N, C-alpha and C positions, 0 to 999 in steps of 0.2 A: 141155130144160133148158139154160140158158146155161152157158158154160164157166167153170170155176173159175179165178181168178187165183192162188189160194193153196190148197195142200193140205199139211197137216201130218199125216204118217202114222206111227202107232205111236210117238209121242214119249214117251220115258221119261227122266226126270232125277232123279238121286238125290243127296242130301247125306248127310253122315255120320249114320247112324241114321234117316234120313227119306227116303221115296220121294215127292218133291214132285209128280211127274207119272208116271202109270202107264198106259202104252199109249194116250196121248191121240190122238184124231183130230179134225181141225179143218179145215173147208173153207169158203172164202169165194168167192162168185160175183162175177165182174167187174162193177163199177159199182153194187154194192149198199152199203147201210149195215147192217153186221152187228154186233150187240151181243154181247159176251161177259160173262156174268154168273155169279155164284157167291158163296158166303159167303167171308169173309176166310179166307185159308189154303187156298182151293180149288185154287189153282194158276194163276190168270189171269195174274198178273204174271210168274211163272216161265215160262209158255208164251210170252209176248211177248218175254221176254229171250232165250229160245232163238231165236225168229224174228229178232230184231234183231241177233244176234251178240254180245250181252253174255255169254252162255254159248256159247263157240265150238264149232264142229264138232269132234266127238271127245269132248266133255264130256257128251254125251247120246246116246241111241240113237234111231233112227228117221230119217225122211226129210222134208226140206222141199222141196216142189215149188212154184216161184214163176214165173209167166209161162211155164209149160210146161217149165221146166228144173229139174233137181235142183240144189239149192244147197248150198254148203259155206261158210257165213259164218264167218270167223275173228275178226271184230270188227265194230263198228258201221259203220265206213266201207264195208265190203264190202256190208252190207245196204242202205246208202244209195245206193251206186252201182248196185244192182239196182233201186232205185226204191221202197224201203221207208223210211218215216220214222215215228218214234214221239215223241209229246209226253207227257211225264210230268206227274203231278199237281203236283210241285214244278217250276216252269218253269225251263228252263236258259238264262236270259238274264242278261246282265251289266248291272247297274243303271246304272253310270256311263258306258256306251257308248251311242251313238246308235241309233236304230231301224235305220238302214241298215247300220251296222257289225254289229249283231246278226244281221240277216237273212243277211248274207253271210259271217259268221264261220266260218272253216275252209274256205270255198270262195270266196275273194275273186275279184272280177273283175280279171283281170290283163292287162297289155299290155307285151310285151317284159320280162317279169319284174318289173314294177312294178304296184302296185295303181292301177287307173284309177278314181279317186273320182267323177268326173263320171258315168261309165257306171254305177257302183255305185248312185249316188243315183237315176239315171234308172230302172234296173231295179227298185230298191226301191220307187219310186213306183208302178210298174206292179203290183208284187206287193201293195202296200197297197190299190190300187184293186180288185184281184182279190178280196181278202177283205173289201172294203167298209169299210175303216178310214180315216177322214179325219183323219189327223194329219200333222204335219210330219216327214218322214223324218229330219230333223236333231235332233228332240226326243230327250231322254235317256229310257231305259226307266223310270228311277225316278220320272219325272214323269207316267207313264201309270197309269190304273186297271188293276185285275186283268183285267177283261174285254178291255181294249185289249191288254194284254200277251199274253193268250191268242191273240188274232188275229195279233200279231206272230210268235208261235211258228208259227202255221199258214202265214203268209207265208214264213217261213224254210224250212219244209218244202217249200212249193210251188216255191221258188227252186231246189230240187234236182231238179226234174222228177219229183216223187213220183207213183207209181202206186197205192201202198197207204199210206193215212194211218191211224196207230193213235193213238187218244187215250185216255189212262189217267185216269179220273175227271176229265174236263175241266170239269165244272160244280160241283165241290165248293166252290169259293170265289166263285162267280158269283151275282149277283142274278138275279131272274126276267127282267128286260129283257135282260141279257147272255146268258142261256141261250137266250132266243128268237132273239136275233141270231146266236148260234152255230149253232143248228139251221137257220136260214134259209141260212147259209153252207154247211153240210154238204149240204143239199139242192141248192144251186147247184153245188157241186163234183161231186156225183153226176151232174148233167146234163152236166158237162164230162168225165165219164168217170173221175173219181177214186174209187177204192174206199175205204171207211172201215170201220175196226173200232173200236168204242166200248166201253170198259170202264166200267161205272157200277153203283152200288148203287141208283140211284133208279129204281124200277120204272115209275113214270108216264112218265119220260123214255124208257125202253126201249119202252114201248107206243106212245109218240108218234112216235119217230124210226125204229124198226128195220124193215128188210125181213126179216131173219132173226135168230134168237137162238140162241146155243149156250150150254148150261148145263154148268158144271164143278162137281163135288163131290168133295172128298177126292182131288184129283189125277186124277180120271177124267172122261171125257166122258159126260154123262148123256143128253143129247138135243140135237137142233137143231130149232127151231120155225120155221114159216113164217107170217109175219104175214098174207100174202095169203089164207091159208086159215083165218084167225081163230084160230090156235093160240096167239098171244101175248096172254095175259090175266094179270092180277095173280095170280089163284088158281093158274094153271098154273105161273107162274114161281116162286112161293113154294114150291109143292109139290115141284118138281124141285130147287130150290136147297137146301132144308133136309131133304128126304127125308120130309117129312110135311106134312099140311095144317095151316095156321094160320088158323083161321076168323076171328079178329079180331086184327090186328096190335097193336092197343091193348088190353091185357088189362083186363077190367072191374074197377072198384073202386067201392065205396060211399063217398061223401063223408061222412067222420065228423069234419070240421073243427070245432074248438070255437070259442067266441066270444072266447077269449083272443087278443089281438093280440100276436104274438111280436116282430114288427119293424114299426116305423112310421118313415117318412121324410117330413119336412115341409120345404116351401119349399127344395128342394135345387137349387142352381145351381152350375155348374162352368165355369171358364174354362181353356182349354189355353194356357199361356204360350208354348209353341212355335209354335202356330198364331196366337196373338194374338187369339183370338175365343172367344165363349161356345159351349160344346158341350152344356150342359144348362141348362134354364131352368125354375125354379119347379116342380120335380117333387114330387108328393105321392102316396104309395101306402102300403099296409100289407099284411102277411102274417099270417094267423091260424095258430094251431098245428094241424098235421095236414092242411094243404091244399097243393096244387100250384098255384102262381100262374104263369101263362104270360106272358111278355113278347114281344110280336110287333112287327114293324116291318121296314122295308127295311134292307139293309146300309148302314151309315153313319148310321143314325138316332140312335145314341147309346146303344143298349142295353148294349153291353159297357163303354162309358165309365161308364155309371151303376153297373154292378156293381163295376167296379174302384174308382171313387171312394168307394163305400160301404165296400168291403173294405180299408180302410187306405190308400187313395189312393196306390198304388205309383208312379203316373206323375206325381205331384206337381202335380195340377191345383189351381187356386185355387178352393176350395170355400166355399160358404155354405149354411146350413140346419142342420137338426137331425135326429139319429138317436136313436130310442128303442128299446131292447131290453127286452121284458117291462115296459114302462112307465117304465123308467129311462133318463134322457138319457145318451148316451155320446158320447165324442170319441175317434175312432180315429186316432192319429198315424201308425201303420204297421200292417201286416197282422197282426202278432202281437197287437195290441190287439183286433182283430176276432175272432181265433181264441179269445182268452181270454173274449170275450163270448158265444161259442157260434156264431160264423159260420164257414163254410167256402166256398171258391170253387174249383170245377173249371173251369179255363180252357178256352176253345174251341180253343186251339192246344196239344194235348197233347204234341206233339213238341218245340215250341219253348219253351213256358213251363211245361208241366205235369209233365214227366218228365225224368229224366237217362238218356238212352237207353243210354249205355255202362255204366251200373250195373245191378245185378241187381234182380229183383222185390222181394226183401225190403228192400233198401236204399231203394228208391223208396217203398215203403209206409210205412216208419218215419220218413221224412224230415221231415215236418211236426210230429212229436211225439216227438222223440228222448228228451226228459226222462222219458217214460213207461217207457222200457226201459233207462235209464241208471242206474248206481250209482256215485256219486261221480264224475260226469262221464265215466264210461266205459260205452260201450254193451255191454249184455249180449247176446252173439251168440245164445245159446240162446233168450232171450226174443224177440229179433227174428225168429228162424225160426218160433217158435210163433205170433206175431202174423200173420206172412205166411201160414203154413199155414192159419190160421183164415179169413182173407179169401180165400185160394185156394179153399177148400171152399165158403164161404158165397156167394161171387160167381161160382162155377164158372169160375175163370180156367183156361183150357186151357194147361197147361205141364207138362213132365215134372218140373220142379224150381223152387222159389222162388229158386234161385241162377242161373236162366236170365237172360241179359241182356235187358232190356226191348226193345231194338232188334230182337230176333229174334221178337217176338210179332206176331200179326196186329193190325190196327187195333182190332177189337172187344175183344181181350184187353188191349191197351194202355189202352183207355178204362176197363176194369174196374180195372186197377192204379191209374190216376189217381183213380178213385172210392174205392178202398180207402185210398189215401193220406190222403184227406180224411175218410173215415169214422172213421179211427183217431184223429182229434182229438176225436171224439165230439161233433159239433155239434148244436145245436138247429135251425139253419137252414142248408140246403145250397143254394148258388147253382150251377146247372148251365148253363154257357154252351155252346150247341150240343152237347148230350150225345151225339147219335148221328151227328155229321158223319163221313162217310167210312167208316161201318161197315154191314155187310150186314143184311138183314131179320131173320135169325135172331138175330144179336147185339143188334139193336134191341129185339126182343121181350124178350130177357133183361134189358136195361137198364131197359125200362119196368116189368118185373115187380119188379126191385129197387127202383125208385122207389116203386111202389105199396106194397111191404112196408115201406119206411122211413116213409112218411106214416101207414100203419096203426099203426106203433109210436109215433106222436106227433111225428115230425120234420116240419118244414115245408120246402118246396122252392120256390125260384124257378127257373123253366126259361125260358131265353132260346133261342128257336128261329126259324130262318128258314123252316122247313117248316110251312106252315099246317095240313096234316092232323095233324101231330104236336101242334101247339098245341091244336087242337080235340079231339084224341083223348085227351090226357093232363091237361089243365088243369081246375081247378075254377072259376077266374076268369081273365080275360085283361085285361092292360093293353096298350094299343097306343101305341108311341112313334114320333114323327115329328119330325125336325129338333130333337132334344133336348128335346122336350116330350111329356108324356102327353096324347094327344088323345082317349082314351076308355077306359072300364072296362066290361067286359061279363061278366055271369054266363054260364057256359058254355051254359046253356039258350038264351040269346039270341044267342050268337056264331055267325057264319057266315063263310066265306071272303070273301064279298062285303063284309060289314060291316067286317071287319078290314082289307081292302085299301083300303076307302074312308077309314078312319081313318088308315091308314099313309101315305096320300098327301095327307092334309090339311096345308096349309101356313098359316103365320101371317104 
C-alpha cells in the first residue's frame, strides 16, 4: 500500500451543545483523488477546517499527521506553508483586481522589499498555463466566467507549492463543460504528484473521479471505499451516507394533472437594458394544475431570467407578451402582484436572495406573508412561532428551535426554510429554481417527496434544474431553453438526456 500524505487520527471537535466530529479518522494516500462525502451536517466542512487551521490546534482533540510529521496548525497560513490549500464553494477572489494580483495575493513576488510586477505577471502566466486557462493575466476577475474563476483559484493554490489541494463543492456553480475541464485538470495534477481531496454531493462525479471515498455520517467516519476494487457505486454511497438504502432517489408519483391550465405565457420577450440585448425571445409555455413542469437548459440559457421576468420582473427587464393565470390576463408590475395572483418563486441562490441568514427560522418563514400574522400592523409573535412550528414539523426541518439562526443550518435545512417561506403565501403555482443545488442525497429525497405531496394536493410546480437526471426523474413535461428561446417540449415518456442536450445546444 502506498504511503499516506495525510492522517487525521481520532479528531473530535465540539461546539456548545453539539459534537460536530466524534473520533473521526481520515487517511489520504499520496497522489490520489480522494472524495469526502456525507449528508449536510455530517462534519465534512468542519473536518477540513480543522485540517486547514481555521479551527486551530487546541480547539479540537486528536492528531494531524501530514507528510510524515505531526502538525499543530494555529491558522490558515500555517497549513499553507506546510503545503495544504483549500478552495471553498464561495470563491475567495477579489473581483476588481487582476488575475495575476489575485494569484499572488498574500504571498507577493518581492525583490528588495518591493513587489516585482514583471516577475509576478511572468509567474502568473506559467500558473495559468499549468491549469489550462487561456486568459490575459491582466484581466479583472469580474470579467471572467465562474469556471474560469475556479481555475484561477486553483492556479493561486498551485503558486503556493501545494501538496494537498482540497476543493469544497467545486462544481456546484459550473456547467457540464466546465466540470469536464476541471476533472481533466485534476487528473493532470494527479500525474504531477498533487493529491486532491474533493467534497461533493454529486454522486456521479464521485464515481467518475475518485480513487478512494470516505463517508462521514453524524460526525463519525463510516467507511472508506476503494474505487479500484469496485466498491464505489451509487447504491453503496447512498446506503453509507444516509444509513439506509434508498431504492429510488426520485420517489414515484402518479401523474394526476388536470386539463385546467393554471398558467399560460404567450409571446414573452425580454431585453436586459444593462446588457443592451435580448435575453428572451417569443417564449410560449403553459402549466396545468397538479403537474411538475421541468425547465432544462445550459447555464446562461435564460431559464432563471424567464422565471424572474414572470414573477414581477424584479430586475426591470423590458418585457413584452402576455401572462394568463387561470385564464385571466395579468400584469405583474412587481413581485407582490405575482404573489397575490397565486405565484411563488424559490430562488436558486438561497443564501444571497432567498433567506436572511442572520435572522431566525420563524422570521424567515413569515417574511413573505407578514399580513397573515399581523394585527393592526403589529406581528403576533405567538402566531409567528405557531406557523414556523407547523412548517418545521411538516417539512422535517432539523433544528432544536425555530429561533435558531438560519446561517447555522445545513444547506438542506436552509432550502426547506426557503420552501416554507413561500408555501406560507399559499400559492397555486410554485417556481423552484435549482431546488436541490448544494444539498445531499438524503435531503434531495425529502425535497422530492415534498414536491410530490404538493402536486398531489393540486398545486403546480415549475422546476428549473441543471441536473438532467433530476429533470427526468421528477417532471411530467419538459421544456428545453436555449439562448433565450424554447427549443422543444417533451412529454416525460419521450424525454431522454440525449434529446434534451440536443435541444439545449440548438442555436438560431
